[in-house]
Backbone as a printed PyTorch tensor [residue, N CA C, xyz], in Angstrom:
tensor([[[  1.1610,  -1.3250,   0.3600],
         [  0.0950,   0.3220,   0.6040],
         [  1.1430,   1.4930,   0.2540]],

        [[  0.6580,   2.3020,  -0.7590],
         [  1.4580,   2.9290,  -0.9620],
         [  0.7860,   4.2010,   0.4220]],

        [[  2.0480,   5.0580,   0.3540],
         [  1.5810,   6.0790,   1.3770],
         [  0.6910,   6.7040,   1.4100]],

        [[  0.0540,   7.2180,  -0.3200],
         [ -0.5950,   8.1030,  -0.1180],
         [ -2.5600,   7.8250,  -0.1050]],

        [[ -2.6000,   6.1820,  -0.7900],
         [ -3.3280,   5.4170,  -0.3960],
         [ -3.3540,   5.0890,   1.8800]],

        [[ -2.5030,   5.0960,   2.3540],
         [ -2.5240,   4.3840,   3.3360],
         [ -2.8640,   6.3180,   4.1890]],

        [[ -2.3950,   7.2120,   3.9110],
         [ -3.5460,   8.1660,   4.1650],
         [ -5.3570,   9.2350,   3.8920]],

        [[ -4.8840,   8.1490,   2.8010],
         [ -7.0280,   8.5740,   2.0790],
         [ -7.3780,   7.8660,   3.8500]],

        [[ -6.6350,   6.0550,   3.6840],
         [ -7.7100,   5.6710,   5.0390],
         [ -7.3250,   5.8770,   5.8210]],

        [[ -6.6250,   6.4290,   6.2450],
         [ -6.4790,   7.2840,   7.3780],
         [ -7.2600,   8.6750,   7.4350]],

        [[ -6.8240,   9.2390,   6.6110],
         [ -7.9210,  10.4680,   6.9230],
         [ -9.6160,   9.4920,   6.8600]],

        [[-10.1770,   8.8150,   6.2710],
         [-11.4340,   8.9230,   6.0120],
         [-11.9550,   8.0000,   6.8460]],

        [[-10.9690,   7.2910,   7.9390],
         [-11.6780,   6.2510,   9.5190],
         [-11.0860,   7.4970,  10.8570]],

        [[-10.1350,   7.7750,  11.0400],
         [-10.1420,   8.7370,  11.4500],
         [-10.5980,  10.6920,  11.9230]],

        [[ -9.9440,  11.2290,  10.8540],
         [-10.9110,  12.4320,  10.7150],
         [-12.1370,  13.0410,  11.9960]],

        [[-13.1600,  11.9800,  11.4450],
         [-14.2490,  13.0700,  12.1220],
         [-13.6560,  11.9640,  14.1130]],

        [[-13.3750,  11.1520,  13.9440],
         [-13.1890,  11.0310,  15.7850],
         [-12.1130,  11.8020,  16.2020]],

        [[-11.2980,  12.1760,  15.5700],
         [ -9.9510,  12.7750,  15.5200],
         [-10.5160,  13.6630,  15.9530]],

        [[-11.3390,  14.9470,  14.9720],
         [-12.0210,  16.0770,  15.3200],
         [-13.1230,  16.0470,  16.8060]],

        [[-13.7520,  15.0740,  16.7990],
         [-14.4630,  15.1440,  18.3320],
         [-13.4890,  15.1350,  19.6900]],

        [[-12.0740,  14.5180,  18.8710],
         [-11.4970,  14.6290,  20.1170],
         [-10.9920,  15.5870,  20.9330]],

        [[-10.5030,  15.9620,  19.3150],
         [ -9.4820,  17.4840,  19.5510],
         [-10.3360,  18.1410,  20.2960]],

        [[-12.1530,  18.5530,  19.5540],
         [-12.8130,  19.8320,  20.5810],
         [-12.7530,  19.4950,  21.1850]],

        [[-13.0570,  18.3860,  21.9020],
         [-13.8970,  18.0560,  23.6490],
         [-12.2190,  18.3240,  24.2790]],

        [[-11.6900,  18.5530,  23.9810],
         [-10.3660,  19.1340,  25.1770],
         [ -9.6250,  20.4340,  24.4310]],

        [[ -9.9880,  21.1050,  23.6390],
         [-10.2880,  22.6020,  23.0500],
         [-11.8900,  23.6680,  22.6920]],

        [[-12.6410,  22.8640,  22.8440],
         [-13.4960,  23.5090,  23.2230],
         [-14.1780,  24.2220,  21.7300]],

        [[-13.0380,  24.6680,  21.5040],
         [-13.6820,  25.8170,  19.4990],
         [-13.5710,  25.0630,  18.6720]],

        [[-15.1650,  24.9410,  17.6040],
         [-14.8880,  24.0420,  16.6890],
         [-13.6740,  24.8160,  15.7560]],

        [[-13.5890,  25.7260,  15.6130],
         [-12.5150,  25.9270,  13.9160],
         [-11.1870,  26.2680,  14.6790]],

        [[-10.7020,  26.1150,  15.9420],
         [ -9.8930,  25.8800,  17.0370],
         [ -8.7980,  24.7970,  16.3980]],

        [[-10.1300,  23.2750,  16.6240],
         [-10.2200,  21.7620,  16.4400],
         [ -9.5770,  21.8060,  14.6930]],

        [[-10.9290,  22.9200,  14.1420],
         [-10.1440,  22.1450,  11.7030],
         [ -8.9910,  22.6110,  12.0330]],

        [[ -8.4460,  23.6700,  12.9330],
         [ -7.4170,  24.1630,  12.8310],
         [ -5.8210,  23.0890,  12.7290]],

        [[ -6.3500,  22.6390,  14.1250],
         [ -5.3130,  21.8790,  14.9420],
         [ -5.3510,  20.3340,  13.7760]],

        [[ -6.6110,  20.1060,  13.8730],
         [ -7.2010,  18.6120,  13.4030],
         [ -5.8620,  18.7830,  11.8620]],

        [[ -5.6990,  19.8690,  11.0900],
         [ -5.3670,  20.1360,   9.6230],
         [ -3.8570,  19.8030,  10.3380]],

        [[ -3.4080,  20.2030,  11.5350],
         [ -1.4510,  19.9870,  11.8730],
         [ -1.7830,  18.3360,  11.5500]],

        [[ -2.3310,  17.9210,  12.5170],
         [ -2.0850,  16.9800,  13.0160],
         [ -2.4100,  16.0100,  11.0800]],

        [[ -2.9210,  16.1960,  10.6950],
         [ -2.9860,  15.1780,   9.4290],
         [ -1.3350,  15.6240,   8.7620]],

        [[ -0.8490,  17.4590,   8.5750],
         [ -0.4840,  16.9280,   8.7550],
         [  1.7260,  16.7210,   8.8240]],

        [[  1.4620,  16.5110,  10.3150],
         [  1.9160,  15.4150,  10.8840],
         [  1.9670,  13.9430,  10.6810]],

        [[  0.9530,  13.7290,   9.8060],
         [  0.5620,  12.2920,  10.0570],
         [  0.9610,  11.7100,   8.4840]],

        [[  0.7180,  12.9260,   7.3670],
         [  1.2830,  12.0420,   6.3930],
         [  2.6600,  12.8760,   6.1070]],

        [[  3.1150,  13.3800,   7.1880],
         [  4.5620,  13.5580,   7.1690],
         [  5.7900,  12.8980,   7.6130]],

        [[  4.9100,  12.1260,   8.4160],
         [  5.8110,  10.5120,   9.2830],
         [  4.9200,   9.5500,   9.1710]],

        [[  4.3060,   9.3740,   8.7370],
         [  3.4430,   7.6920,   7.6200],
         [  4.5600,   6.9810,   6.9980]],

        [[  6.2800,   7.3080,   6.6600],
         [  6.7940,   6.4730,   6.0250],
         [  7.8890,   6.1720,   6.8080]],

        [[  8.2930,   6.6200,   8.0620],
         [  8.2710,   6.3540,   9.6910],
         [  7.8130,   4.8080,   9.9350]],

        [[  6.8330,   4.6150,   9.9580],
         [  6.0470,   4.0310,  10.6720],
         [  6.4090,   2.9470,  10.1500]],

        [[  6.7280,   1.8030,  11.4070],
         [  7.2970,   0.7980,  10.6260],
         [  6.2170,  -0.6870,  11.2070]],

        [[  5.2950,  -0.7860,  11.6600],
         [  4.4220,  -1.3420,  12.5630],
         [  3.3080,  -0.6870,  12.8360]],

        [[  1.8460,  -1.2770,  11.5390],
         [  0.8670,  -0.9620,  11.0850],
         [  0.1120,  -1.2220,  13.0320]],

        [[  0.2150,  -2.1720,  13.2050],
         [ -0.7620,  -2.3590,  14.3710],
         [ -0.5550,  -1.1760,  14.9190]],

        [[  0.5710,  -0.6980,  15.1390],
         [  0.3270,   0.5670,  16.1540],
         [  0.3540,   1.7330,  16.3180]],

        [[ -0.7310,   1.7150,  14.4100],
         [ -1.2710,   3.3620,  14.1450],
         [ -2.2510,   3.8710,  14.6600]],

        [[ -3.6350,   3.4430,  15.5820],
         [ -4.1300,   3.9860,  16.3570],
         [ -3.5540,   4.7190,  17.1160]],

        [[ -2.8880,   3.9700,  18.2000],
         [ -2.3720,   4.6850,  18.8560],
         [ -0.9650,   5.9250,  18.8980]],

        [[ -0.8550,   6.0810,  17.4990],
         [  0.7290,   6.7350,  17.0630],
         [ -0.3780,   8.0930,  16.3190]],

        [[ -1.4980,   7.2940,  16.0860],
         [ -2.3880,   8.6430,  15.3220],
         [ -2.8990,   9.0410,  16.9100]],

        [[ -3.2060,   9.2290,  17.4280],
         [ -3.7010,   9.6780,  19.1000],
         [ -2.2500,  10.3280,  20.0170]],

        [[ -1.3830,   9.7410,  19.5280],
         [ -0.1010,  10.6280,  20.3040],
         [  0.2070,  11.5660,  19.8100]],

        [[  0.8100,  11.4500,  18.3700],
         [  0.3530,  12.9190,  17.1220],
         [ -0.6210,  14.1200,  17.4760]],

        [[ -1.5540,  13.8130,  17.4090],
         [ -2.6640,  14.0610,  17.9680],
         [ -2.6320,  14.6730,  19.4660]],

        [[ -2.4930,  13.8240,  20.2780],
         [ -2.1950,  14.8250,  22.0670],
         [ -1.5190,  15.9780,  21.5120]],

        [[ -0.0340,  15.4880,  21.6890],
         [  1.2720,  16.9290,  20.9950],
         [  0.7560,  18.0040,  19.9150]],

        [[ -0.1660,  17.2420,  19.3960],
         [ -0.9100,  18.8350,  19.0450],
         [ -1.4320,  19.8840,  19.7240]],

        [[ -2.0030,  18.9830,  20.5160],
         [ -3.6450,  20.0580,  21.7580],
         [ -1.7500,  20.1590,  22.5620]],

        [[ -0.9770,  19.7160,  22.9910],
         [ -0.2320,  20.5240,  23.7540],
         [  0.2200,  21.4360,  23.2410]],

        [[  0.8290,  21.3700,  21.4770],
         [  1.2660,  22.4650,  21.0230],
         [  0.5820,  23.3580,  21.0220]],

        [[ -0.4490,  23.3570,  20.9620],
         [ -1.5960,  24.6890,  20.8840],
         [ -1.3290,  25.0740,  22.1740]],

        [[ -1.8500,  24.2200,  23.3120],
         [ -1.9050,  25.2500,  24.6560],
         [ -0.5670,  25.3130,  25.1300]],

        [[  0.4730,  25.4760,  25.2830],
         [  1.0980,  26.0610,  24.8120],
         [  1.8190,  27.4320,  24.6340]],

        [[  1.9140,  27.2620,  23.1950],
         [  1.4390,  27.8580,  22.1960],
         [  0.4590,  29.4810,  22.9950]],

        [[ -0.6180,  29.3980,  23.0680],
         [ -2.0460,  30.0010,  23.5030],
         [ -2.0010,  31.0390,  25.0410]],

        [[ -1.4510,  29.7510,  25.6330],
         [ -1.4810,  30.0450,  26.4820],
         [  0.2410,  29.6650,  27.9290]],

        [[  1.0990,  30.1370,  27.4930],
         [  2.5300,  29.5320,  28.2170],
         [  2.6630,  29.9020,  29.6370]],

        [[  1.7180,  30.4450,  30.5170],
         [  1.8030,  31.1960,  31.0200],
         [  1.0210,  30.1960,  32.0360]],

        [[ -0.6850,  29.4620,  31.6810],
         [ -0.9500,  28.6160,  32.2310],
         [ -0.5210,  27.1360,  32.4160]],

        [[ -1.2000,  26.5240,  33.1840],
         [ -0.4440,  25.0090,  33.9900],
         [ -1.4030,  24.0220,  32.9180]],

        [[ -0.9480,  23.2880,  32.4440],
         [ -1.4940,  22.2990,  31.0340],
         [ -2.4680,  21.9740,  32.0010]],

        [[ -3.7680,  21.1910,  30.5240],
         [ -4.9390,  20.6820,  31.6540],
         [ -4.9990,  19.7250,  31.9220]],

        [[ -5.4860,  18.5390,  33.4900],
         [ -5.4840,  17.7860,  34.2150],
         [ -5.3660,  16.8010,  33.2130]],

        [[ -6.1150,  16.6390,  32.1440],
         [ -6.4270,  14.8480,  31.2420],
         [ -4.2640,  14.9330,  30.4910]],

        [[ -3.5220,  15.9970,  30.0860],
         [ -2.9220,  15.7120,  29.0120],
         [ -1.5270,  15.8600,  30.1870]],

        [[ -1.6280,  15.4880,  31.2720],
         [ -0.3160,  15.1150,  32.5750],
         [ -0.8520,  13.1380,  33.0690]],

        [[ -2.3080,  13.0120,  32.6300],
         [ -2.9630,  11.6300,  32.3000],
         [ -1.8890,  10.7950,  32.5770]],

        [[ -1.9760,   9.7010,  33.6230],
         [ -1.0620,   8.5190,  33.5750],
         [ -1.0000,   7.6690,  31.7260]],

        [[  0.0610,   6.7250,  31.2790],
         [  0.2650,   6.6310,  29.6110],
         [ -1.3640,   6.1840,  29.5470]],

        [[ -1.7010,   5.9200,  28.7510],
         [ -2.2530,   4.6240,  27.2320],
         [ -2.1100,   4.1400,  28.1690]],

        [[ -2.7120,   3.2520,  27.8120],
         [ -2.6290,   1.7300,  27.4290],
         [ -1.1560,   0.9940,  25.9090]],

        [[ -2.0310,   1.6150,  25.4730],
         [ -0.4790,   1.2100,  23.9530],
         [  0.4010,   1.6280,  24.5000]],

        [[  0.6970,   3.1100,  25.1910],
         [  2.1220,   3.1340,  25.2570],
         [  2.5240,   2.1070,  26.4150]],

        [[  2.0850,   1.8900,  27.6460],
         [  2.4710,   1.4410,  28.2930],
         [  2.6990,  -0.2880,  27.5950]],

        [[  2.0220,  -0.7630,  26.5520],
         [  1.7740,  -1.8510,  25.7870],
         [  3.2700,  -2.1620,  25.5320]],

        [[  4.0540,  -1.3370,  24.3240],
         [  5.2260,  -0.8080,  24.3700],
         [  6.2890,  -0.8430,  25.4580]],

        [[  5.8470,  -0.5060,  26.4810],
         [  6.4190,  -0.6620,  27.2740],
         [  6.8750,  -1.8930,  28.4340]],

        [[  5.6270,  -2.4440,  28.2670],
         [  5.5070,  -4.4320,  28.2890],
         [  6.4240,  -4.6770,  27.9060]],

        [[  6.6480,  -5.1520,  26.3700],
         [  6.5670,  -5.9000,  25.1820],
         [  7.9160,  -5.7640,  25.8260]],

        [[  9.2420,  -4.1950,  25.8970],
         [ 10.6030,  -3.7360,  26.0340],
         [ 10.8890,  -4.2510,  27.5510]],

        [[ 10.1400,  -4.8250,  28.4960],
         [ 10.1750,  -5.1290,  30.3040],
         [ 10.5700,  -6.7730,  29.6650]],

        [[  9.7110,  -7.2020,  28.8710],
         [ 10.5040,  -8.6610,  28.6460],
         [ 11.8490,  -8.5960,  28.1160]],

        [[ 12.4560,  -7.1980,  27.8580],
         [ 13.9870,  -8.2100,  26.9740],
         [ 14.7820,  -7.5660,  28.4690]],

        [[ 14.5070,  -6.9990,  29.5410],
         [ 15.3130,  -6.4540,  30.7110],
         [ 16.1030,  -7.2670,  31.4390]],

        [[ 15.4730,  -8.5600,  31.4410],
         [ 15.7450,  -8.9710,  32.2220],
         [ 16.9260, -10.9230,  31.7900]],

        [[ 16.3790, -10.9690,  30.4830],
         [ 17.5320, -11.3350,  29.9430],
         [ 19.3070, -10.3690,  29.2430]],

        [[ 18.7230,  -8.6520,  29.3320],
         [ 19.5860,  -8.3770,  28.8550],
         [ 20.6870,  -8.4680,  29.9340]],

        [[ 20.1990,  -7.6780,  31.0810],
         [ 20.5310,  -7.5130,  32.4540],
         [ 21.6740,  -9.1610,  33.4490]],

        [[ 20.6550, -10.6800,  32.6860],
         [ 21.6540, -11.1410,  33.0600],
         [ 23.0100, -11.5800,  31.3740]],

        [[ 23.6940, -10.5240,  30.4060],
         [ 24.2500, -10.3350,  30.0320],
         [ 25.2430,  -9.8970,  30.5090]],

        [[ 25.2700,  -9.0060,  31.6780],
         [ 25.8490,  -8.0520,  32.1500],
         [ 27.0730,  -8.7030,  32.4410]],

        [[ 28.1360,  -7.9810,  33.0070],
         [ 29.4260,  -9.0550,  33.5240],
         [ 28.4350,  -9.1360,  35.5890]],

        [[ 29.1510,  -9.0960,  35.8130],
         [ 28.5180,  -9.9050,  37.2570],
         [ 28.4130,  -8.8770,  38.3470]],

        [[ 29.7020,  -8.3220,  38.3460],
         [ 28.7220,  -6.8630,  39.5040],
         [ 28.1740,  -5.8800,  39.1220]],

        [[ 28.3440,  -5.7880,  37.7020],
         [ 26.9480,  -4.4850,  37.2210],
         [ 25.7520,  -5.4730,  37.2730]],

        [[ 25.6670,  -6.7340,  36.9890],
         [ 23.9830,  -7.6780,  37.1690],
         [ 24.3060,  -6.8250,  38.1610]],

        [[ 24.9680,  -7.4720,  39.4840],
         [ 24.5370,  -7.5560,  40.7390],
         [ 23.6240,  -6.4310,  40.8930]],

        [[ 24.5590,  -5.2470,  40.7230],
         [ 24.4100,  -4.2440,  41.0830],
         [ 23.0430,  -3.3600,  40.9620]],

        [[ 22.7150,  -3.7280,  39.2680],
         [ 21.5630,  -3.6060,  38.5290],
         [ 20.7870,  -3.6360,  39.5120]],

        [[ 20.7310,  -5.5970,  38.9020],
         [ 19.2050,  -6.3850,  40.4750],
         [ 18.9940,  -5.3210,  41.9810]],

        [[ 20.1590,  -5.4580,  42.3870],
         [ 19.9690,  -5.3210,  43.4970],
         [ 18.8500,  -3.3520,  43.8560]],

        [[ 19.6730,  -2.7480,  43.1810],
         [ 19.5800,  -1.3410,  43.3620],
         [ 18.1410,  -1.4860,  42.4320]],

        [[ 18.3720,  -2.0520,  41.0820],
         [ 17.1060,  -1.1770,  40.5480],
         [ 15.6080,  -1.8560,  40.1420]],

        [[ 16.3830,  -2.9920,  40.1620],
         [ 15.1140,  -4.6100,  40.4780],
         [ 14.3120,  -4.5670,  41.7490]],

        [[ 15.0970,  -4.8030,  42.5970],
         [ 15.1190,  -4.9320,  43.9180],
         [ 14.3010,  -3.5530,  45.0260]],

        [[ 15.6360,  -2.9560,  44.2700],
         [ 14.5940,  -1.1940,  45.5240],
         [ 15.3620,  -1.2390,  46.2320]],

        [[ 16.2940,  -1.9290,  46.9440],
         [ 17.3570,  -1.6190,  47.3840],
         [ 18.3250,  -0.4330,  47.8200]],

        [[ 18.0610,   0.8020,  48.1690],
         [ 19.4460,   1.4580,  48.5450],
         [ 20.7390,   1.0270,  48.2640]],

        [[ 21.3490,   1.9770,  47.1610],
         [ 22.7970,   1.9610,  47.4140],
         [ 23.6060,   1.9760,  48.4660]],

        [[ 23.3850,   2.8000,  49.8190],
         [ 24.0390,   2.5360,  50.6560],
         [ 24.0230,   1.2470,  51.4030]],

        [[ 22.7250,   0.6910,  51.5170],
         [ 23.0480,  -0.3520,  51.9720],
         [ 23.2750,  -1.7230,  50.8690]],

        [[ 23.7600,  -1.7450,  49.5450],
         [ 23.9490,  -2.0400,  49.1570],
         [ 25.5770,  -2.3800,  49.1400]],

        [[ 25.7830,  -1.2060,  49.2510],
         [ 27.6590,  -0.8250,  49.6280],
         [ 28.3370,  -1.7730,  50.8880]],

        [[ 27.1370,  -1.4380,  52.2100],
         [ 27.1680,  -2.2400,  53.7350],
         [ 27.4770,  -3.7600,  53.0120]],

        [[ 26.4840,  -3.9650,  52.5270],
         [ 26.4280,  -5.9650,  52.0970],
         [ 27.2340,  -6.2050,  51.7690]],

        [[ 28.2040,  -5.7170,  50.3880],
         [ 28.8890,  -5.9010,  49.8560],
         [ 30.3470,  -5.6560,  50.2300]],

        [[ 30.4990,  -4.9730,  51.2700],
         [ 31.3220,  -4.3670,  51.9470],
         [ 32.0520,  -3.0140,  50.7930]],

        [[ 31.6630,  -2.2580,  50.1830],
         [ 32.5740,  -1.6870,  49.2810],
         [ 31.8100,  -0.5900,  49.5320]],

        [[ 32.7260,   0.5170,  48.7490],
         [ 32.1760,   2.6060,  49.1790],
         [ 30.8410,   2.7630,  48.5590]],

        [[ 29.5520,   3.6290,  48.7330],
         [ 29.0520,   4.0000,  48.0700],
         [ 29.2580,   4.4700,  46.6540]],

        [[ 30.2480,   4.8980,  46.6720],
         [ 30.2540,   5.8970,  44.7280],
         [ 30.8520,   4.9090,  44.4260]],

        [[ 31.4990,   3.0650,  44.9640],
         [ 31.5100,   2.4040,  44.3210],
         [ 30.1930,   1.8440,  43.4410]],

        [[ 29.0850,   1.1060,  44.4700],
         [ 27.8170,   1.0860,  43.8700],
         [ 27.0850,   1.8320,  42.7210]],

        [[ 27.2200,   3.0540,  43.5570],
         [ 27.0040,   4.3470,  42.2780],
         [ 27.7850,   4.0440,  40.2730]],

        [[ 28.9200,   3.9030,  40.6330],
         [ 28.9560,   3.8130,  39.7720],
         [ 29.0790,   2.8970,  39.1870]],

        [[ 28.9130,   1.3980,  39.3720],
         [ 28.0480,  -0.1670,  38.8270],
         [ 27.3610,  -0.0860,  38.4890]],

        [[ 26.4270,   0.8930,  38.7080],
         [ 24.3630,   1.1400,  38.3970],
         [ 25.0560,   2.0310,  37.1740]],

        [[ 25.7250,   2.9140,  37.5560],
         [ 25.5890,   4.1320,  36.4290],
         [ 26.4150,   3.0700,  35.2940]],

        [[ 26.8890,   2.3200,  35.0930],
         [ 27.7050,   1.5120,  34.1080],
         [ 26.8290,   0.5690,  33.5280]],

        [[ 26.0500,  -0.3100,  34.6650],
         [ 25.4610,  -1.1810,  34.4630],
         [ 23.8990,  -0.5830,  33.6480]],

        [[ 23.7470,   0.4610,  33.2950],
         [ 22.1600,   1.0040,  32.9170],
         [ 23.2690,   1.3820,  31.8630]],

        [[ 24.5100,   1.9050,  31.1690],
         [ 24.9900,   2.7090,  30.0300],
         [ 24.3430,   1.1770,  29.0180]],

        [[ 25.6810,   0.0490,  29.9130],
         [ 25.4510,  -0.4510,  29.1400],
         [ 24.2090,  -1.6930,  29.0100]],

        [[ 23.4650,  -1.8500,  29.7070],
         [ 22.0650,  -2.2290,  29.7730],
         [ 21.5920,  -1.4870,  27.8960]],

        [[ 21.2400,   0.3470,  28.1940],
         [ 21.2910,   1.6370,  26.8940],
         [ 21.3330,   1.1400,  25.7660]],

        [[ 23.0310,   0.8930,  26.0480],
         [ 23.3920,   0.7430,  24.3690],
         [ 22.9710,  -1.0250,  23.9910]],

        [[ 22.9540,  -2.0120,  24.6470],
         [ 22.3570,  -3.5760,  24.6050],
         [ 20.9580,  -3.2840,  23.2780]],

        [[ 19.8620,  -2.0360,  24.4740],
         [ 18.4850,  -1.9430,  23.4660],
         [ 18.9860,  -1.0940,  22.1980]],

        [[ 20.0570,  -0.3520,  22.5250],
         [ 20.3220,   0.3990,  20.6780],
         [ 20.5160,  -0.2970,  20.2960]],

        [[ 21.2360,  -0.7410,  20.2630],
         [ 21.9640,  -2.4830,  19.5040],
         [ 20.8100,  -3.4500,  19.1160]],

        [[ 19.8910,  -3.7880,  19.5220],
         [ 19.0740,  -4.5060,  19.1720],
         [ 17.3770,  -3.6360,  18.6260]],

        [[ 17.4900,  -2.5390,  19.1360],
         [ 15.6810,  -2.0080,  18.8800],
         [ 16.3670,  -0.7510,  18.2900]],

        [[ 15.3580,   0.2330,  16.5380],
         [ 15.0340,   1.5210,  16.6190],
         [ 14.2250,   1.5540,  17.1610]],

        [[ 14.2980,   3.1900,  18.4330],
         [ 13.2560,   3.8790,  18.9780],
         [ 12.4000,   4.5620,  18.0410]],

        [[ 11.3890,   4.7980,  18.6900],
         [ 11.0090,   6.1420,  18.1550],
         [  9.7840,   7.0850,  19.3250]],

        [[ 10.3780,   8.3620,  18.9050],
         [  9.8710,   9.3400,  20.8450],
         [  9.2150,  10.7740,  20.2290]],

        [[  8.2610,  10.3890,  20.7270],
         [  7.3800,  11.9870,  20.9800],
         [  8.6320,  13.2580,  21.0180]],

        [[  7.6810,  14.2720,  21.4440],
         [  8.5610,  16.2280,  21.8150],
         [  9.0920,  15.5080,  22.9130]],

        [[  7.9750,  14.7510,  24.1500],
         [  8.4700,  14.7090,  24.9780],
         [  9.3310,  13.7770,  25.5750]],

        [[  9.7650,  12.6550,  24.9440],
         [ 10.8620,  12.1010,  24.9760],
         [ 10.6780,  10.6160,  25.3740]],

        [[  8.5330,  11.0820,  25.2140],
         [  8.1370,   9.1900,  25.1520],
         [  8.0660,   8.1280,  25.0370]],

        [[  8.6010,   7.2710,  24.6720],
         [  8.4130,   5.9210,  24.3060],
         [  7.7390,   5.7460,  23.1290]],

        [[  7.4260,   5.8290,  21.7040],
         [  6.0890,   5.6450,  21.1200],
         [  5.9150,   4.2120,  19.6800]],

        [[  6.8220,   3.5000,  19.9670],
         [  7.0390,   2.8900,  19.3320],
         [  8.5400,   2.2450,  19.2330]],

        [[  9.2430,   1.2590,  19.0290],
         [  9.8420,   0.4090,  18.1100],
         [ 10.1680,  -0.3710,  17.4430]],

        [[ 11.1040,  -1.0900,  17.3820],
         [ 11.2670,  -2.1450,  16.2400],
         [ 12.8410,  -2.6390,  16.1210]],

        [[ 12.8020,  -3.5430,  16.0680],
         [ 13.9040,  -5.0940,  16.7150],
         [ 14.5220,  -4.5490,  15.0280]],

        [[ 16.0250,  -4.8880,  15.6670],
         [ 16.9470,  -4.0600,  13.7370],
         [ 17.4040,  -5.7430,  13.8270]],

        [[ 17.1740,  -6.7330,  14.9920],
         [ 17.5660,  -8.1560,  13.9790],
         [ 16.0530,  -9.1160,  14.6670]],

        [[ 16.4410, -10.0910,  13.4100],
         [ 14.1000, -11.1150,  13.9270],
         [ 14.9870, -11.9890,  15.6170]],

        [[ 16.2190, -11.7750,  15.8030],
         [ 16.5640, -12.5520,  16.9170],
         [ 15.9140, -11.7890,  18.2740]],

        [[ 16.1180, -10.3960,  18.4520],
         [ 15.6950,  -9.5680,  19.0820],
         [ 13.9710,  -9.3790,  19.0380]],

        [[ 13.7720,  -9.5830,  18.1120],
         [ 12.2960,  -9.9100,  18.6360],
         [ 11.3060, -10.7680,  19.2100]],

        [[ 12.5030, -11.9690,  18.6900],
         [ 11.3580, -12.8340,  19.4320],
         [ 11.6790, -12.8160,  21.4310]],

        [[ 12.5240, -11.9380,  21.6560],
         [ 12.7070, -11.8710,  23.1100],
         [ 11.6380, -10.3640,  23.4350]],

        [[ 11.0240,  -9.8240,  22.7160],
         [ 10.3440,  -8.6900,  23.0500],
         [  8.6690,  -9.2160,  23.3680]]])
């Protein structure tokens, strides 16, 4: 399916739903239509970068929420954002994180022992770094260093395994495994 035909399908499917979604949050019909146009410009511009069509709806609504946030920031920068914008992540956003979470423990297992142990104790079990330092008879700065290095190693493992796409706020929108082996873990 070409980008143009996919875009036409998205337009036909989501135009009225997105307009209603925007209008409930903005209140003004004309402004809502302007924001909708901006949303569809963003969708059209970024549609070729969408690799997983199963995430299309969540991706579209994330673009829409971002456009609404941009509207509020431009219109009233000194006023706080509406409460619904600061809401917890949607199921779509959580599902991406849940999919990646199943890769985390196998990746931690691949770390060298001293970093693996520091990450498991501090990040997974939630033990304070000072208590880890006491139990292992090392300095608190050594524990902190091991945790930080372990995090960097895990980040590199994730970046080697997958390509990530974030929204303007830095929230993970979706990811794409770089290799078949990685996709089986997720």
